[in-house]
C-alpha positions as a Python dict, from the first residue, in 0.01 Angstrom:
ca = {
    (1, 'X'): (0, 0, 0),
    (2, 'X'): (211, 168, 254),
    (3, 'X'): (285, 501, 232),
    (4, 'X'): (577, 707, 478),
    (5, 'X'): (540, 1074, 482),
    (6, 'X'): (846, 1228, 643),
    (7, 'X'): (887, 1584, 535),
    (8, 'X'): (1054, 1886, 673),
    (9, 'X'): (891, 2204, 732),
    (10, 'X'): (821, 2478, 439),
    (11, 'X'): (1017, 2754, 628),
    (12, 'X'): (802, 3064, 695),
    (13, 'X'): (480, 2888, 552),
    (14, 'X'): (379, 2530, 707),
    (15, 'X'): (566, 2329, 1010),
    (16, 'X'): (673, 1999, 951),
    (17, 'X'): (381, 1829, 1120),
    (18, 'X'): (130, 2049, 898),
    (19, 'X'): (323, 1927, 569),
    (20, 'X'): (279, 1561, 662),
    (21, 'X'): (-75, 1625, 773),
    (22, 'X'): (-187, 1779, 435),
    (23, 'X'): (-40, 1527, 210),
    (24, 'X'): (-193, 1208, 443),
    (25, 'X'): (-527, 1384, 430),
    (26, 'X'): (-505, 1420, 65),
    (27, 'X'): (-420, 1092, 17),
    (28, 'X'): (-665, 966, 242),
    (29, 'X'): (-930, 1115, -8),
    (30, 'X'): (-757, 940, -324),
    (31, 'X'): (-789, 599, -156),
    (32, 'X'): (-877, 565, 204),
    (33, 'X'): (-740, 191, 205),
    (34, 'X'): (-381, 291, 160),
    (35, 'X'): (-187, 261, 512),
    (36, 'X'): (-36, 590, 588),
    (37, 'X'): (235, 702, 854),
    (38, 'X'): (347, 1037, 939),
    (39, 'X'): (684, 1104, 1095),
    (40, 'X'): (775, 1484, 1062),
    (41, 'X'): (1126, 1550, 1029),
    (42, 'X'): (1397, 1815, 1086),
    (43, 'X'): (1773, 1839, 1028),
    (44, 'X'): (1879, 1966, 1371),
    (45, 'X'): (1873, 2306, 1287),
    (46, 'X'): (1604, 2604, 1311),
    (47, 'X'): (1269, 2450, 1402),
    (48, 'X'): (1395, 2121, 1550),
    (49, 'X'): (1244, 2176, 1900),
    (50, 'X'): (921, 2278, 1757),
    (51, 'X'): (908, 1976, 1506),
    (52, 'X'): (980, 1710, 1764),
    (53, 'X'): (748, 1848, 2030),
    (54, 'X'): (461, 1854, 1772),
    (55, 'X'): (554, 1499, 1630),
    (56, 'X'): (620, 1355, 1967),
    (57, 'X'): (359, 1521, 2174),
    (58, 'X'): (637, 1667, 2397),
    (59, 'X'): (613, 1982, 2621),
    (60, 'X'): (826, 2338, 2561),
    (61, 'X'): (975, 2454, 2902),
    (62, 'X'): (993, 2828, 2908),
    (63, 'X'): (1248, 3024, 3120),
    (64, 'X'): (1440, 3342, 3133),
    (65, 'X'): (1837, 3309, 3060),
    (66, 'X'): (2136, 3513, 2985),
    (67, 'X'): (2135, 3606, 2619),
    (68, 'X'): (2436, 3638, 2398),
    (69, 'X'): (2498, 3984, 2499),
    (70, 'X'): (2472, 3961, 2899),
    (71, 'X'): (2067, 4066, 2927),
    (72, 'X'): (1788, 3864, 3037),
    (73, 'X'): (1592, 3704, 2772),
    (74, 'X'): (1293, 3479, 2731),
    (75, 'X'): (1405, 3147, 2581),
    (76, 'X'): (1326, 2766, 2635),
    (77, 'X'): (1374, 2406, 2526),
    (78, 'X'): (1161, 2084, 2456),
    (79, 'X'): (1093, 1794, 2693),
    (80, 'X'): (1033, 1453, 2508),
    (81, 'X'): (864, 1183, 2686),
    (82, 'X'): (983, 1282, 3045),
    (83, 'X'): (1353, 1231, 2989),
    (84, 'X'): (1484, 1353, 2662),
    (85, 'X'): (1552, 1718, 2623),
    (86, 'X'): (1594, 1943, 2302),
    (87, 'X'): (1776, 2243, 2303),
    (88, 'X'): (1860, 2495, 2004),
    (89, 'X'): (2153, 2698, 2124),
    (90, 'X'): (2004, 2973, 1878),
    (91, 'X'): (1702, 3037, 2122),
    (92, 'X'): (1970, 3118, 2387),
    (93, 'X'): (2301, 3242, 2205),
    (94, 'X'): (2168, 3306, 1862),
    (95, 'X'): (2281, 3572, 1620),
    (96, 'X'): (1915, 3675, 1546),
    (97, 'X'): (1902, 3780, 1941),
    (98, 'X'): (2164, 4070, 1867),
    (99, 'X'): (2095, 4350, 1658),
    (100, 'X'): (2337, 4384, 1374),
    (101, 'X'): (2498, 4702, 1468),
    (102, 'X'): (2560, 4542, 1827),
    (103, 'X'): (2727, 4219, 1701),
    (104, 'X'): (3082, 4133, 1873),
    (105, 'X'): (3176, 3784, 1958),
    (106, 'X'): (3448, 3926, 2173),
    (107, 'X'): (3181, 4009, 2399),
    (108, 'X'): (2890, 3736, 2322),
    (109, 'X'): (2829, 3438, 2539),
    (110, 'X'): (2691, 3116, 2526),
    (111, 'X'): (2606, 3123, 2921),
    (112, 'X'): (2231, 3092, 2830),
    (113, 'X'): (2270, 2798, 2615),
    (114, 'X'): (2417, 2639, 2935),
    (115, 'X'): (2132, 2749, 3158),
    (116, 'X'): (1883, 2549, 2920),
    (117, 'X'): (2106, 2252, 2943),
    (118, 'X'): (2172, 2275, 3311),
    (119, 'X'): (1773, 2329, 3382),
    (120, 'X'): (1712, 2007, 3128),
    (121, 'X'): (1938, 1812, 3360),
    (122, 'X'): (1783, 1940, 3682),
    (123, 'X'): (1443, 1800, 3538),
    (124, 'X'): (1592, 1472, 3493),
    (125, 'X'): (1670, 1449, 3136),
    (126, 'X'): (1898, 1129, 3045),
    (127, 'X'): (1926, 1222, 2720),
    (128, 'X'): (1997, 1579, 2542),
    (129, 'X'): (1988, 1671, 2189),
    (130, 'X'): (2112, 1993, 2105),
    (131, 'X'): (2131, 2187, 1774),
    (132, 'X'): (2391, 2466, 1779),
    (133, 'X'): (2354, 2637, 1471),
    (134, 'X'): (2282, 3022, 1425),
    (135, 'X'): (2548, 3140, 1693),
    (136, 'X'): (2623, 3493, 1795),
    (137, 'X'): (2927, 3344, 1954),
    (138, 'X'): (3285, 3249, 1952),
    (139, 'X'): (3387, 3145, 2291),
    (140, 'X'): (3453, 2793, 2274),
    (141, 'X'): (3146, 2714, 2487),
    (142, 'X'): (3298, 2872, 2772),
    (143, 'X'): (2969, 3057, 2875),
    (144, 'X'): (2780, 2753, 2856),
    (145, 'X'): (3039, 2573, 3106),
    (146, 'X'): (3046, 2853, 3320),
    (147, 'X'): (2684, 2804, 3358),
    (148, 'X'): (2718, 2427, 3446),
    (149, 'X'): (2975, 2554, 3724),
    (150, 'X'): (3317, 2551, 3578),
    (151, 'X'): (3545, 2816, 3675),
    (152, 'X'): (3787, 2989, 3375),
    (153, 'X'): (4087, 3151, 3565),
    (154, 'X'): (4332, 3434, 3421),
    (155, 'X'): (4639, 3514, 3562),
    (156, 'X'): (4683, 3530, 3962),
    (157, 'X'): (4385, 3322, 3989),
    (158, 'X'): (4121, 3608, 3847),
    (159, 'X'): (3783, 3447, 3742),
    (160, 'X'): (3715, 3528, 3404),
    (161, 'X'): (3385, 3685, 3263),
    (162, 'X'): (3226, 3649, 2922),
    (163, 'X'): (3307, 3653, 2589),
    (164, 'X'): (3566, 3567, 2290),
    (165, 'X'): (3815, 3811, 2473),
    (166, 'X'): (3841, 3603, 2764),
    (167, 'X'): (4015, 3301, 2557),
    (168, 'X'): (4370, 3451, 2526),
    (169, 'X'): (4395, 3532, 2925),
    (170, 'X'): (4293, 3191, 3004),
    (171, 'X'): (4530, 3004, 3215),
    (172, 'X'): (4342, 2737, 3422),
    (173, 'X'): (4012, 2554, 3465),
    (174, 'X'): (3845, 2451, 3779),
    (175, 'X'): (3565, 2200, 3771),
    (176, 'X'): (3533, 2134, 4155),
    (177, 'X'): (3211, 2330, 4136),
    (178, 'X'): (3046, 2129, 3863),
    (179, 'X'): (2773, 1919, 3992),
    (180, 'X'): (2704, 1540, 3929),
    (181, 'X'): (2410, 1621, 3685),
    (182, 'X'): (2621, 1523, 3379),
    (183, 'X'): (2674, 1171, 3526),
    (184, 'X'): (2532, 923, 3304),
    (185, 'X'): (2364, 1153, 3069),
    (186, 'X'): (2381, 1126, 2681),
    (187, 'X'): (2433, 1422, 2487),
    (188, 'X'): (2425, 1423, 2122),
    (189, 'X'): (2516, 1746, 1944),
    (190, 'X'): (2366, 1825, 1585),
    (191, 'X'): (2624, 2038, 1335),
    (192, 'X'): (2617, 2055, 973),
    (193, 'X'): (2957, 2198, 940),
    (194, 'X'): (3289, 2041, 985),
    (195, 'X'): (3529, 2317, 1058),
    (196, 'X'): (3824, 2250, 1350),
    (197, 'X'): (3813, 2482, 1631),
    (198, 'X'): (4118, 2718, 1515),
    (199, 'X'): (4327, 2806, 1171),
    (200, 'X'): (4221, 2949, 854),
    (201, 'X'): (3914, 2694, 830),
    (202, 'X'): (3845, 2758, 1194),
    (203, 'X'): (3535, 2906, 1378),
    (204, 'X'): (3729, 3280, 1395),
    (205, 'X'): (3817, 3313, 1053),
    (206, 'X'): (3526, 3134, 869),
    (207, 'X'): (3225, 3256, 1103),
    (208, 'X'): (3375, 3562, 1304),
    (209, 'X'): (3304, 3808, 1023),
    (210, 'X'): (2934, 3740, 996),
    (211, 'X'): (2921, 3769, 1378),
    (212, 'X'): (3058, 4136, 1367),
    (213, 'X'): (3440, 4023, 1379),
    (214, 'X'): (3660, 4268, 1224),
    (215, 'X'): (4011, 4133, 1087),
    (216, 'X'): (4204, 4224, 1376),
    (217, 'X'): (3916, 4067, 1605),
    (218, 'X'): (3919, 3739, 1387),
    (219, 'X'): (4320, 3706, 1469),
    (220, 'X'): (4273, 3773, 1834),
    (221, 'X'): (4016, 3529, 1876),
    (222, 'X'): (4189, 3254, 1662),
    (223, 'X'): (4507, 3295, 1915),
    (224, 'X'): (4252, 3279, 2191),
    (225, 'X'): (4096, 2935, 2061),
    (226, 'X'): (4454, 2789, 2030),
    (227, 'X'): (4526, 2857, 2396),
    (228, 'X'): (4187, 2768, 2500),
    (229, 'X'): (4263, 2408, 2340),
    (230, 'X'): (4579, 2415, 2523),
    (231, 'X'): (4441, 2485, 2873),
    (232, 'X'): (4155, 2233, 2823),
    (233, 'X'): (4387, 1946, 2728),
    (234, 'X'): (4579, 2055, 3024),
    (235, 'X'): (4348, 2074, 3306),
    (236, 'X'): (4020, 1877, 3183),
    (237, 'X'): (4212, 1604, 2948),
    (238, 'X'): (4041, 1646, 2647),
    (239, 'X'): (4180, 1704, 2319),
    (240, 'X'): (3969, 1923, 2104),
    (241, 'X'): (4267, 2085, 1905),
    (242, 'X'): (4196, 1882, 1561),
    (243, 'X'): (3837, 1730, 1603),
    (244, 'X'): (3626, 1827, 1288),
    (245, 'X'): (3292, 2013, 1395),
    (246, 'X'): (3491, 2141, 1709),
    (247, 'X'): (3456, 2470, 1538),
    (248, 'X'): (3095, 2491, 1502),
    (249, 'X'): (2908, 2734, 1672),
    (250, 'X'): (3187, 2952, 1776),
    (251, 'X'): (3361, 2653, 1906),
    (252, 'X'): (3070, 2535, 2122),
    (253, 'X'): (3124, 2211, 1932),
    (254, 'X'): (3450, 2185, 2127),
    (255, 'X'): (3291, 2296, 2445),
    (256, 'X'): (3052, 2059, 2457),
    (257, 'X'): (3267, 1755, 2400),
    (258, 'X'): (3520, 1903, 2650),
    (259, 'X'): (3284, 1996, 2926),
    (260, 'X'): (2959, 1822, 2870),
    (261, 'X'): (3096, 1461, 2718),
    (262, 'X'): (2869, 1515, 2411),
    (263, 'X'): (2908, 1330, 2100),
    (264, 'X'): (2869, 1506, 1751),
    (265, 'X'): (2617, 1384, 1488),
    (266, 'X'): (2452, 1472, 1170),
    (267, 'X'): (2114, 1631, 1295),
    (268, 'X'): (1916, 1436, 1078),
    (269, 'X'): (2007, 1113, 1206),
    (270, 'X'): (1975, 1232, 1581),
    (271, 'X'): (1610, 1292, 1440),
    (272, 'X'): (1559, 976, 1249),
    (273, 'X'): (1668, 796, 1568),
    (274, 'X'): (1436, 983, 1821),
    (275, 'X'): (1163, 927, 1588),
    (276, 'X'): (1188, 585, 1515),
    (277, 'X'): (1159, 634, 1144),
    (278, 'X'): (1359, 318, 1032),
    (279, 'X'): (1110, 116, 1201),
    (280, 'X'): (826, 323, 1038),
    (281, 'X'): (944, 257, 683),
    (282, 'X'): (973, -121, 692),
    (283, 'X'): (726, -268, 464),
    (284, 'X'): (677, 91, 307),
    (285, 'X'): (608, 81, -70),
    (286, 'X'): (697, 455, -103),
    (287, 'X'): (809, 730, 107),
    (288, 'X'): (723, 1085, 49),
    (289, 'X'): (981, 1347, 180),
    (290, 'X'): (1054, 1726, 124),
    (291, 'X'): (1131, 2084, 231),
    (292, 'X'): (1071, 2431, 168),
    (293, 'X'): (1337, 2458, -99),
    (294, 'X'): (1528, 2172, -253),
    (295, 'X'): (1862, 2286, -339),
    (296, 'X'): (2239, 2177, -331),
    (297, 'X'): (2238, 2212, 50),
    (298, 'X'): (1993, 1949, 31),
    (299, 'X'): (2253, 1680, -27),
    (300, 'X'): (2466, 1809, 265),
    (301, 'X'): (2271, 1655, 529),
    (302, 'X'): (1947, 1799, 517),
    (303, 'X'): (1631, 1588, 615),
    (304, 'X'): (1536, 1481, 290),
    (305, 'X'): (1850, 1352, 182),
    (306, 'X'): (1889, 1138, 532),
    (307, 'X'): (1546, 1028, 475),
    (308, 'X'): (1664, 882, 125),
    (309, 'X'): (1964, 727, 231),
    (310, 'X'): (1774, 558, 496),
    (311, 'X'): (1514, 459, 262),
    (312, 'X'): (1794, 325, 6),
    (313, 'X'): (1917, 33, 279),
    (314, 'X'): (1549, -135, 228),
    (315, 'X'): (1510, -36, -148),
    (316, 'X'): (1196, 159, -118),
    (317, 'X'): (1147, 466, -376),
    (318, 'X'): (1138, 834, -244),
    (319, 'X'): (985, 1107, -382),
    (320, 'X'): (1010, 1472, -265),
    (321, 'X'): (746, 1745, -260),
    (322, 'X'): (888, 2064, -179),
    (323, 'X'): (805, 2422, -179),
    (324, 'X'): (1025, 2475, -490),
    (325, 'X'): (1337, 2285, -661),
    (326, 'X'): (1620, 2517, -718),
    (327, 'X'): (1836, 2231, -845),
    (328, 'X'): (1854, 2026, -1166),
    (329, 'X'): (1908, 1686, -1157),
    (330, 'X'): (2195, 1677, -1370),
    (331, 'X'): (2403, 1907, -1159),
    (332, 'X'): (2371, 1669, -881),
    (333, 'X'): (2627, 1380, -821),
    (334, 'X'): (2452, 1056, -960),
    (335, 'X'): (2496, 869, -648),
    (336, 'X'): (2328, 1114, -485),
    (337, 'X'): (2060, 1195, -712),
    (338, 'X'): (1954, 833, -789),
    (339, 'X'): (1832, 809, -425),
    (340, 'X'): (1519, 1003, -554),
    (341, 'X'): (1270, 869, -784),
    (342, 'X'): (1142, 1216, -844),
    (343, 'X'): (1165, 1567, -717),
    (344, 'X'): (835, 1812, -747),
    (345, 'X'): (746, 2157, -651),
    (346, 'X'): (411, 2254, -548),
    (347, 'X'): (485, 2575, -792),
    (348, 'X'): (208, 2527, -1052),
    (349, 'X'): (237, 2868, -1237),
    (350, 'X'): (429, 3189, -1211),
    (351, 'X'): (390, 3368, -902),
    (352, 'X'): (578, 3566, -652),
    (353, 'X'): (722, 3394, -310),
    (354, 'X'): (466, 3576, -105),
    (355, 'X'): (186, 3421, -255),
    (356, 'X'): (341, 3097, -279),
    (357, 'X'): (384, 3117, 113),
    (358, 'X'): (2, 3223, 153),
    (359, 'X'): (-114, 2961, -44),
    (360, 'X'): (123, 2670, 43),
    (361, 'X'): (-173, 2462, 185),
    (362, 'X'): (-378, 2467, -120),
    (363, 'X'): (-86, 2421, -356),
    (364, 'X'): (57, 2122, -153),
    (365, 'X'): (-283, 1971, -168),
    (366, 'X'): (-312, 2015, -559),
    (367, 'X'): (40, 1871, -595),
    (368, 'X'): (-19, 1602, -380),
    (369, 'X'): (-345, 1459, -573),
    (370, 'X'): (-199, 1512, -905),
    (371, 'X'): (147, 1299, -806),
    (372, 'X'): (4, 1067, -564),
    (373, 'X'): (-302, 1004, -778),
    (374, 'X'): (-91, 910, -1080),
    (375, 'X'): (112, 683, -846),
    (376, 'X'): (-160, 513, -698),
    (377, 'X'): (-354, 457, -1021),
    (378, 'X'): (-62, 326, -1198),
    (379, 'X'): (-6, 62, -903),
    (380, 'X'): (-373, -45, -954),
    (381, 'X'): (-286, -98, -1330),
    (382, 'X'): (23, -307, -1264),
    (383, 'X'): (-197, -535, -1016),
    (384, 'X'): (-480, -568, -1258),
    (385, 'X'): (-235, -704, -1532),
    (386, 'X'): (-106, -954, -1299),
    (387, 'X'): (-441, -1062, -1222),
    (388, 'X'): (-469, -893, -892),
}
């Protein structure tokens, strides 16, 4: 019997590697003859760097970068196998780095994200994976590009500074100071939203308010993003005006396409490729996945859903063991819900969240023992009935 454990983290409680290890150690005690494979998962968002470093034995590169407000902050990224870098833009340009009373996308910049990318390239990375969730910025990726050497010019050749306020002033972009570091490098950007760059469903209108933008700021930034896209097309030759996901992270999606030649993909698909999960599941009898809280968002590209879709190609049953299950099976589209044979929570009695987080390891071990113990026994019974 072969079981693959490919779980995401339980946020604020257990890392993805810890979840997988607890499940595997528990199954070993139930039946040491079971072939067990661990493949910790992530969806390209918060925690992806740590998950991939842990599971693929990578290393963390720490450095000082320019934070979203222009001050110096401590940040870093992951290196996997020497030539693949994993970056979370939130580590350098994230909303959590700006106090709630100081949030202002007219001022915030993605320059620090560009510094992380540049350092990864200088270290010889030939592939870069970048998660772009949780941004404090709406600068179209100008700051990121400035860190790579692009110059953004206003009227009379004035070199522009940082922030969304510069977008309407932009008239020309110069790339003659950009080095050849990007040549031949494959960059994949993880995005779980499909907003265009501008318009009522664009970066400014949909996400600007949560980053501190007033209604007037939203209008001004949106006008700026329209201008930005026109100048990018004129001077860089990339058309980002109507690309889905271009509005992700305040337009960083567009900036990564235009200035770094990036490809936008679902984060779970990227992680599945990097970890080699498809090869690992071949011949498996069961796959166990899960996350901290399974809810309706799970079915819009979260890791458990990605694992289940992959498993369906090979007709391998999938169950989830989660911190909690907050969605009823009947409320999910039948095509999606049928990907899972069962969804389970480790919560076995009424308890407050803090208690569940504190005892997550014990709760997970008990849930695994009961669920998988039943599965193993049932498989043995079937084998006996067929004379095995």
